[in-house]
One Martini backbone bead per residue (centre of mass of N, CA, C, O) as a GRO file, in nm:
protein
  334
    1MET     BB    1   2.644  -0.746   1.025
    2ARG     BB    2   2.814  -0.852   0.783
    3ARG     BB    3   2.656  -1.126   0.750
    4LEU     BB    4   2.381  -0.973   0.677
    5ALA     BB    5   2.441  -0.795   0.426
    6PHE     BB    6   2.468  -0.989   0.189
    7PRO     BB    7   2.187  -1.133   0.178
    8LEU     BB    8   2.033  -0.865   0.146
    9LEU     BB    9   2.170  -0.768  -0.116
   10LEU     BB   10   2.098  -1.017  -0.289
   11VAL     BB   11   1.792  -0.983  -0.281
   12VAL     BB   12   1.778  -0.708  -0.407
   13LEU     BB   13   1.912  -0.780  -0.685
   14LEU     BB   14   1.706  -1.003  -0.768
   15ALA     BB   15   1.414  -0.840  -0.716
   16TRP     BB   16   1.543  -0.555  -0.819
   17ARG     BB   17   1.442  -0.309  -1.065
   18PRO     BB   18   1.397  -0.054  -1.257
   19GLY     BB   19   1.146   0.071  -1.406
   20VAL     BB   20   0.991   0.135  -1.713
   21ALA     BB   21   0.864   0.385  -1.856
   22ALA     BB   22   0.579   0.472  -2.000
   23ALA     BB   23   0.417   0.657  -2.233
   24GLN     BB   24   0.168   0.617  -2.056
   25GLY     BB   25   0.062   0.713  -1.751
   26VAL     BB   26  -0.166   0.499  -1.694
   27ALA     BB   27  -0.019   0.241  -1.800
   28ALA     BB   28   0.213   0.290  -1.554
   29ALA     BB   29   0.062   0.238  -1.316
   30GLN     BB   30   0.068   0.233  -0.959
   31GLN     BB   31   0.053   0.092  -0.648
   32SER     BB   32   0.026   0.210  -0.361
   33PHE     BB   33   0.099   0.153  -0.037
   34GLU     BB   34  -0.124   0.381   0.062
   35VAL     BB   35  -0.426   0.183   0.084
   36VAL     BB   36  -0.345  -0.029   0.320
   37GLY     BB   37  -0.335  -0.030   0.662
   38THR     BB   38  -0.411   0.114   0.943
   39ARG     BB   39  -0.156   0.110   1.114
   40ALA     BB   40   0.042   0.209   0.891
   41LEU     BB   41  -0.112   0.483   0.820
   42GLY     BB   42  -0.078   0.605   1.111
   43MET     BB   43   0.247   0.613   1.031
   44GLY     BB   44   0.250   0.725   0.718
   45GLY     BB   45   0.397   0.441   0.595
   46ALA     BB   46   0.607   0.343   0.828
   47PHE     BB   47   0.631  -0.035   0.790
   48VAL     BB   48   0.840  -0.240   0.665
   49ALA     BB   49   1.001  -0.274   0.958
   50VAL     BB   50   0.748  -0.354   1.131
   51ALA     BB   51   0.560  -0.577   1.025
   52ASP     BB   52   0.390  -0.760   1.304
   53ASP     BB   53   0.135  -0.838   1.137
   54ALA     BB   54  -0.100  -0.954   0.907
   55SER     BB   55  -0.030  -0.709   0.709
   56ALA     BB   56   0.251  -0.810   0.607
   57VAL     BB   57   0.153  -0.948   0.333
   58TYR     BB   58   0.175  -0.645   0.215
   59TRP     BB   59   0.432  -0.485   0.341
   60ASN     BB   60   0.599  -0.756   0.468
   61PRO     BB   61   0.620  -1.087   0.458
   62ALA     BB   62   0.867  -1.123   0.670
   63GLY     BB   63   0.707  -0.996   0.928
   64LEU     BB   64   0.557  -1.240   1.050
   65VAL     BB   65   0.806  -1.331   1.241
   66THR     BB   66   0.776  -1.074   1.452
   67GLY     BB   67   0.532  -1.190   1.563
   68GLY     BB   68   0.317  -1.391   1.640
   69PRO     BB   69   0.224  -1.721   1.557
   70ALA     BB   70  -0.068  -1.569   1.534
   71GLY     BB   71  -0.290  -1.393   1.294
   72GLY     BB   72  -0.527  -1.117   1.220
   73VAL     BB   73  -0.711  -0.925   0.956
   74ILE     BB   74  -0.956  -0.657   0.914
   75ASP     BB   75  -0.952  -0.424   0.638
   76TRP     BB   76  -1.054  -0.075   0.582
   77GLY     BB   77  -1.059   0.178   0.308
   78ARG     BB   78  -1.029   0.529   0.218
   79PHE     BB   79  -0.966   0.751  -0.074
   80GLN     BB   80  -0.882   1.103  -0.173
   81PHE     BB   81  -0.887   1.366  -0.443
   82GLY     BB   82  -1.008   1.673  -0.438
   83ASN     BB   83  -1.268   1.865  -0.554
   84ARG     BB   84  -1.601   1.763  -0.532
   85ASP     BB   85  -1.761   2.049  -0.631
   86SER     BB   86  -1.636   2.063  -0.894
   87ILE     BB   87  -1.579   2.050  -1.201
   88PRO     BB   88  -1.478   1.837  -1.421
   89VAL     BB   89  -1.134   1.734  -1.389
   90PRO     BB   90  -0.823   1.660  -1.404
   91GLY     BB   91  -0.703   1.443  -1.102
   92PRO     BB   92  -0.914   1.329  -0.952
   93TYR     BB   93  -0.971   1.083  -0.681
   94GLU     BB   94  -1.075   0.741  -0.591
   95GLY     BB   95  -1.089   0.486  -0.316
   96SER     BB   96  -1.065   0.131  -0.222
   97ALA     BB   97  -0.986  -0.102   0.060
   98ASN     BB   98  -0.928  -0.456   0.135
   99LEU     BB   99  -0.812  -0.676   0.411
  100ASN     BB  100  -0.762  -1.033   0.447
  101SER     BB  101  -0.576  -1.196   0.712
  102PHE     BB  102  -0.353  -1.487   0.777
  103GLY     BB  103  -0.113  -1.591   1.031
  104ALA     BB  104   0.121  -1.889   1.051
  105TRP     BB  105   0.386  -2.028   1.120
  106PRO     BB  106   0.521  -2.003   0.785
  107VAL     BB  107   0.225  -1.881   0.700
  108GLY     BB  108  -0.013  -1.711   0.464
  109LEU     BB  109  -0.332  -1.557   0.416
  110SER     BB  110  -0.511  -1.373   0.141
  111TYR     BB  111  -0.756  -1.100   0.086
  112ALA     BB  112  -0.799  -0.856  -0.183
  113LYS     BB  113  -0.935  -0.518  -0.251
  114PHE     BB  114  -0.910  -0.286  -0.536
  115SER     BB  115  -1.023   0.061  -0.596
  116SER     BB  116  -1.011   0.300  -0.876
  117THR     BB  117  -1.078   0.654  -0.964
  118VAL     BB  118  -0.988   0.864  -1.246
  119LEU     BB  119  -0.936   1.182  -1.384
  120ILE     BB  120  -0.872   1.231  -1.731
  121ASP     BB  121  -0.767   1.296  -2.024
  122ASP     BB  122  -0.896   1.321  -2.334
  123ARG     BB  123  -0.790   1.166  -2.631
  124ASP     BB  124  -1.026   1.308  -2.827
  125GLY     BB  125  -1.049   1.627  -2.736
  126LEU     BB  126  -1.248   1.675  -2.529
  127ASP     BB  127  -1.373   1.871  -2.266
  128ARG     BB  128  -1.406   1.622  -2.110
  129PRO     BB  129  -1.328   1.396  -1.904
  130THR     BB  130  -1.202   1.084  -1.800
  131ALA     BB  131  -1.301   0.782  -1.666
  132PHE     BB  132  -1.084   0.563  -1.465
  133ASN     BB  133  -1.104   0.211  -1.394
  134VAL     BB  134  -0.973   0.003  -1.119
  135ARG     BB  135  -0.969  -0.361  -1.054
  136THR     BB  136  -0.858  -0.573  -0.778
  137THR     BB  137  -0.796  -0.921  -0.699
  138HIS     BB  138  -0.647  -1.098  -0.417
  139PHE     BB  139  -0.465  -1.413  -0.382
  140GLY     BB  140  -0.266  -1.522  -0.101
  141LEU     BB  141   0.064  -1.683  -0.048
  142THR     BB  142   0.267  -1.710   0.240
  143VAL     BB  143   0.628  -1.750   0.276
  144LEU     BB  144   0.887  -1.860   0.496
  145GLN     BB  145   1.256  -1.792   0.519
  146THR     BB  146   1.555  -1.869   0.661
  147LEU     BB  147   1.874  -1.782   0.609
  148ILE     BB  148   1.967  -1.662   0.884
  149GLU     BB  149   2.021  -1.527   1.157
  150ASN     BB  150   1.784  -1.261   1.168
  151ILE     BB  151   1.699  -1.354   0.856
  152VAL     BB  152   1.414  -1.302   0.645
  153VAL     BB  153   1.215  -1.450   0.390
  154GLY     BB  154   0.929  -1.333   0.198
  155SER     BB  155   0.646  -1.471   0.007
  156THR     BB  156   0.384  -1.360  -0.229
  157LEU     BB  157   0.153  -1.549  -0.392
  158LYS     BB  158  -0.046  -1.420  -0.665
  159TYR     BB  159  -0.391  -1.408  -0.755
  160VAL     BB  160  -0.512  -1.198  -1.023
  161ARG     BB  161  -0.798  -0.988  -1.067
  162GLY     BB  162  -0.866  -0.774  -1.352
  163ARG     BB  163  -1.012  -0.440  -1.425
  164THR     BB  164  -1.087  -0.211  -1.702
  165GLU     BB  165  -1.224   0.130  -1.751
  166ARG     BB  166  -1.363   0.376  -1.983
  167ALA     BB  167  -1.526   0.713  -1.969
  168LEU     BB  168  -1.705   0.967  -2.001
  169ALA     BB  169  -1.766   1.203  -1.790
  170VAL     BB  170  -2.041   1.199  -1.547
  171GLY     BB  171  -2.143   1.512  -1.441
  172ALA     BB  172  -2.138   1.820  -1.260
  173THR     BB  173  -1.931   1.677  -1.067
  174VAL     BB  174  -1.676   1.515  -0.932
  175ASP     BB  175  -1.845   1.328  -0.757
  176ASP     BB  176  -2.022   1.223  -0.991
  177ALA     BB  177  -1.802   1.116  -1.179
  178LEU     BB  178  -1.672   0.910  -0.981
  179GLU     BB  179  -1.927   0.750  -0.915
  180ASN     BB  180  -1.978   0.663  -1.212
  181GLY     BB  181  -1.692   0.540  -1.263
  182SER     BB  182  -1.711   0.309  -1.042
  183ASP     BB  183  -1.939   0.144  -1.232
  184LEU     BB  184  -1.749   0.035  -1.417
  185GLU     BB  185  -1.711  -0.225  -1.667
  186GLY     BB  186  -1.483  -0.492  -1.730
  187ASP     BB  187  -1.282  -0.715  -1.840
  188VAL     BB  188  -1.141  -1.005  -1.722
  189ARG     BB  189  -0.821  -1.067  -1.586
  190HIS     BB  190  -0.532  -1.286  -1.540
  191ALA     BB  191  -0.279  -1.337  -1.278
  192PHE     BB  192   0.052  -1.376  -1.169
  193ASP     BB  193   0.222  -1.288  -0.863
  194LEU     BB  194   0.493  -1.109  -0.669
  195ASP     BB  195   0.610  -1.080  -0.332
  196ILE     BB  196   0.897  -0.938  -0.160
  197GLY     BB  197   1.064  -1.001   0.159
  198VAL     BB  198   1.276  -0.839   0.420
  199MET     BB  199   1.407  -0.930   0.757
  200ALA     BB  200   1.602  -0.758   0.999
  201ASN     BB  201   1.647  -0.870   1.347
  202LEU     BB  202   1.820  -0.645   1.595
  203GLN     BB  203   1.623  -0.599   1.813
  204GLN     BB  204   1.632  -0.250   1.816
  205LEU     BB  205   1.666  -0.333   1.508
  206ARG     BB  206   1.515  -0.280   1.177
  207VAL     BB  207   1.522  -0.427   0.850
  208GLY     BB  208   1.342  -0.351   0.540
  209LEU     BB  209   1.212  -0.521   0.234
  210THR     BB  210   1.002  -0.435  -0.055
  211VAL     BB  211   0.869  -0.617  -0.346
  212ARG     BB  212   0.636  -0.534  -0.577
  213ASN     BB  213   0.532  -0.665  -0.863
  214VAL     BB  214   0.749  -0.851  -1.009
  215THR     BB  215   0.578  -0.930  -1.294
  216GLU     BB  216   0.407  -0.705  -1.408
  217PRO     BB  217   0.099  -0.694  -1.448
  218THR     BB  218  -0.166  -0.698  -1.700
  219PHE     BB  219  -0.455  -0.493  -1.774
  220GLY     BB  220  -0.672  -0.514  -2.026
  221THR     BB  221  -0.828  -0.565  -2.358
  222VAL     BB  222  -0.737  -0.280  -2.449
  223ALA     BB  223  -0.505  -0.051  -2.508
  224GLN     BB  224  -0.648   0.206  -2.358
  225ASN     BB  225  -0.697   0.004  -2.085
  226GLU     BB  226  -0.419  -0.050  -2.007
  227ILE     BB  227  -0.250  -0.187  -1.711
  228THR     BB  228   0.053  -0.161  -1.516
  229LEU     BB  229   0.200  -0.320  -1.244
  230LYS     BB  230   0.457  -0.189  -1.117
  231ARG     BB  231   0.738  -0.212  -0.988
  232HIS     BB  232   0.800  -0.193  -0.609
  233ALA     BB  233   1.030  -0.036  -0.386
  234ARG     BB  234   1.101  -0.067  -0.021
  235LEU     BB  235   1.264   0.091   0.251
  236GLY     BB  236   1.323   0.003   0.607
  237VAL     BB  237   1.339   0.159   0.941
  238ALA     BB  238   1.357   0.041   1.290
  239VAL     BB  239   1.313   0.165   1.627
  240LEU     BB  240   1.345   0.015   1.971
  241PRO     BB  241   1.409   0.176   2.260
  242THR     BB  242   1.139   0.059   2.397
  243THR     BB  243   0.875  -0.061   2.538
  244GLY     BB  244   0.616   0.035   2.310
  245VAL     BB  245   0.831   0.163   2.097
  246ILE     BB  246   0.818   0.313   1.761
  247LEU     BB  247   1.054   0.399   1.503
  248ALA     BB  248   1.010   0.512   1.155
  249MET     BB  249   1.145   0.454   0.809
  250ASP     BB  250   1.067   0.526   0.464
  251PHE     BB  251   1.180   0.434   0.116
  252ASP     BB  252   1.172   0.472  -0.206
  253LEU     BB  253   1.357   0.320  -0.484
  254ASP     BB  254   1.133   0.444  -0.669
  255THR     BB  255   0.920   0.568  -0.925
  256ALA     BB  256   0.593   0.640  -0.920
  257ASP     BB  257   0.281   0.606  -1.111
  258LEU     BB  258   0.025   0.801  -1.023
  259GLU     BB  259  -0.263   0.967  -1.023
  260SER     BB  260  -0.089   1.239  -0.918
  261GLY     BB  261   0.179   1.125  -1.015
  262PRO     BB  262   0.489   1.137  -0.938
  263SER     BB  263   0.648   0.904  -0.685
  264GLN     BB  264   0.870   0.941  -0.379
  265ILE     BB  265   0.869   0.815  -0.072
  266LEU     BB  266   0.875   0.969   0.252
  267ALA     BB  267   0.860   0.817   0.576
  268ILE     BB  268   0.745   0.917   0.916
  269GLY     BB  269   0.708   0.723   1.226
  270GLY     BB  270   0.494   0.627   1.522
  271GLU     BB  271   0.466   0.420   1.829
  272ALA     BB  272   0.255   0.400   2.136
  273ARG     BB  273   0.210   0.267   2.448
  274LEU     BB  274  -0.090   0.324   2.673
  275GLY     BB  275  -0.071   0.077   2.825
  276LEU     BB  276  -0.272  -0.209   2.769
  277LYS     BB  277  -0.524  -0.072   2.565
  278LEU     BB  278  -0.337   0.163   2.433
  279ALA     BB  279  -0.264   0.310   2.105
  280VAL     BB  280  -0.042   0.532   1.936
  281ARG     BB  281  -0.015   0.726   1.619
  282ALA     BB  282   0.226   0.885   1.384
  283GLY     BB  283   0.268   1.076   1.064
  284VAL     BB  284   0.470   1.132   0.769
  285ARG     BB  285   0.453   1.236   0.411
  286TRP     BB  286   0.656   1.256   0.108
  287SER     BB  287   0.769   1.370  -0.204
  288VAL     BB  288   1.068   1.389  -0.398
  289GLU     BB  289   0.857   1.380  -0.636
  290GLY     BB  290   0.679   1.610  -0.767
  291ASP     BB  291   0.451   1.616  -0.539
  292HIS     BB  292   0.537   1.751  -0.203
  293ARG     BB  293   0.304   1.717  -0.036
  294LEU     BB  294   0.186   1.686   0.280
  295VAL     BB  295   0.115   1.400   0.490
  296LYS     BB  296  -0.097   1.353   0.768
  297ALA     BB  297  -0.102   1.119   1.046
  298THR     BB  298  -0.337   0.917   1.248
  299GLY     BB  299  -0.367   0.681   1.534
  300VAL     BB  300  -0.565   0.410   1.686
  301SER     BB  301  -0.578   0.164   1.966
  302TYR     BB  302  -0.805  -0.090   2.102
  303MET     BB  303  -0.853  -0.325   2.353
  304ILE     BB  304  -1.137  -0.530   2.373
  305ARG     BB  305  -0.952  -0.781   2.410
  306PRO     BB  306  -0.742  -1.013   2.441
  307ARG     BB  307  -0.573  -0.980   2.137
  308PHE     BB  308  -0.786  -0.750   2.058
  309TRP     BB  309  -0.813  -0.498   1.798
  310LEU     BB  310  -0.904  -0.154   1.737
  311ASP     BB  311  -0.861   0.032   1.444
  312GLY     BB  312  -0.750   0.371   1.346
  313HIS     BB  313  -0.745   0.625   1.066
  314PHE     BB  314  -0.599   0.951   0.957
  315SER     BB  315  -0.562   1.150   0.653
  316GLN     BB  316  -0.385   1.469   0.557
  317GLY     BB  317  -0.342   1.701   0.327
  318ASP     BB  318  -0.256   1.965   0.185
  319GLY     BB  319  -0.521   2.119   0.192
  320SER     BB  320  -0.864   2.091   0.133
  321ASN     BB  321  -0.795   1.908  -0.150
  322GLY     BB  322  -0.634   1.686  -0.059
  323HIS     BB  323  -0.535   1.418   0.074
  324ARG     BB  324  -0.762   1.154   0.181
  325ALA     BB  325  -0.797   0.927   0.474
  326PHE     BB  326  -0.953   0.616   0.595
  327GLY     BB  327  -0.965   0.360   0.866
  328ILE     BB  328  -1.041   0.018   0.959
  329ALA     BB  329  -0.981  -0.241   1.220
  330MET     BB  330  -0.927  -0.594   1.285
  331ARG     BB  331  -0.705  -0.731   1.542
  332ALA     BB  332  -0.503  -1.033   1.578
  333GLY     BB  333  -0.304  -1.188   1.850
  334MET     BB  334  -0.110  -1.489   1.977
   0.00000   0.00000   0.00000
């Protein structure tokens, strides 16, 4: 264990440092971990040390080594927050995400699209809020490298196309305003970015670390529309007490500026195989900063044929108008 601790700490120090908060809340926005990955979200987002399928290219690139020699995933999800039937006010948001990835030791390829629209205060002092839309498309190449026995570093080099736009919210309800805001188009900007992951696999214990958006790319062609995807680090621990059972916990190492405000997530979840064809999972997460409301999640997988799984998940936050999300995925492992 002492031989593993030094390389892991070295990678942490090289890859991560706390981001500096920007003066404008939206401009400092970060992309939450909990936007894609049906299996991961069914565990409440406690997945950095689990990541043993092709979605590892997003959750922890180094996790590809803990799964089969080849695998793939097609993943789609939606998320939203706020009362859709109320008059437009700042705060509500909605978004969608999809991830297509394939991994075969020691490399992985991925294509992902993320879109989110949030209602924010109008900077010109008008009575109606502004709809702010962000879209990014990611093309990724993941490469694995063994440092020493049982500890692997993975990195995903990403080519990212991003666009942002804002306009006065249009519509009688939040639902109308968000739908109209999701159609906004902005000028495209391009950037290269990097995600780094570490996985220490110690039989019944795994320790993982992921640092996303290492280069902190900025999108938006005018100052009021600029958004920086800030660096975001998460540490995870997973215990595998017996075959088919995983218990996991994740913790953000920094505070993210999300659509709903500052967030530093603590997530706890588990997964259990029930026979050969069925797996179930559940989890919870909450923020130790800002809004502390609990989000509860559940998920299920069914093996439709050998090594091919159909995954689903649903998440619900406290209150009838809290965070809600659902997703489906096709997952294969060889």
